[in-house]
N, C-alpha and C positions, 0 to 999 in steps of 0.2 A: 590423738594417736600419731599424727604426722610429726609432731615435735619429739615424741618418744622414738620414732624410727630414726630421725636425724641424729638424736643423741646417741642411740645405739650404734649407728654407723660411725659417728665421730669417735666413739670409744675405741674403735679399730682393734689393733692387736695388743692393747693393754689387757691385762688379765681380766677376762670376762667371767663373772660368776653366773651360775644357772638362774639366779634371781633377776637378771637384768630385764628380761622380757616382761616380768610381772611388776617391776619397780614403778613407783610413782615418779612423776616428773622431778620432785624434790630429791628423791633417792638417786635418780639418774644424774642429776646435776652434782650431787655429792660424790658419786662414783667417778664422774668425769674429772672433778677436781682432784680426787685421789690419784687417778691415772696421770693427770698433769703433774702433780707434785712428785710422783714416782719417776716420771720421765725427766723432770728437772734435776732430781737427785742423781739419777744415772748419768745425765749429761755432765754434771760436775765431776764425777768419778772418771769419766772418759776423757775429759779435758786434762785432768790432773795426771792421767796415765798416757796421754798422747795418742789415744785411740780415736783418731779423727773420723773414720768411717762410722764407728758406733756412736760417736757424739752426734754426727749428722743425722743418723737414724732417730736418735732420741729427740733431737730438736724438731725433726719433721713430725714425729708423733705428737709432741707437745703443741706444735703449731696447728695440727689437725684438730686437736682437742679444743684449743682456744677458738679456732674458727667455728667449730661446732657449737660451742657455748655462745658465741657471738650470733651465729645464725639462728639460734633458738630463742633469742630475746623477743618478747612481745611488747612492742612500743605502745600499743593501745592500753593494755592492762598495766604495764610496768612504769609508764610515764617517765618522770625524771630519773628514776633509779635505772630503768632499762637504758635510757640514753647515756647515763654516766657509765654504766657497765660496758656499753658499746664502745665508748671512748677509751676506757681502760683496756679492753680486749684489743683494740687497734694498737694502742701503745705497746702492750705486751708482745704482740706480733712483730712490731718493728724492732723491739729490743731483742727478741729471739733471733732475728736476722743478724743483728749486731753481734750477739754472742757467737753465732755460728761463724761469722766472718773473722772475728777478732779473738775468739777463745777468752772472752772477758768474764772472769769469775765474779767480779763485783756486780756487773749488770745481771748476771745469772742469779746472784743472791738477792738483788733487788726484786727481780721477777718472782722468785720463790717467796719472798716476804709478802709481796702484794697478794699473790694467789693464796698463800696460807691464811691471810686475814679474811679474804673472801670466803674461803672454805669454812673457816671457823664461824663466820656469820651465817652460813647456810645450816649449821648445826642447830641454830635457834629458830629457824623459819617454821618448822612444823608446830611449835608451841604458840606461834603468833597468829595463825590463821585457822579458821574452822576446817575440819576435815573435808567438808563438801566443796571447799574452794581450793584445796591444795593442788589439784591436778593441773590447773592452768597458770600457776604462779610464774610470772615473767616469761612464759613460753607461749608460743602460738601453736 
């Protein structure tokens, strides 16, 4: 339940549906990725239109989500996969700082591509594990 609470808090002011409180860990992770991708898309639009304050808010939201994803990793259960995701999330956080400082659309596209791939991978997770084990997947 602690992981659920951290994920809910990380979801922040991204559109929260009424089902968040009852969602499984897998569903929460998927929602976090959806919110992250939404924030990255909005960031791109704000950069293109010179809306610096809005861009910064979207990057801050994206950063909070990435930190929430990183903080929810369970290194005992997740092993090498959790360690690799931890490294990836650290990289993404550094790239988000770069995007914010430089308005670098190429770096933003790189982040979006990486996070889209991870989000797509989460689509298949429920079919890979028994229902009784899903609650603790990669999360503590």
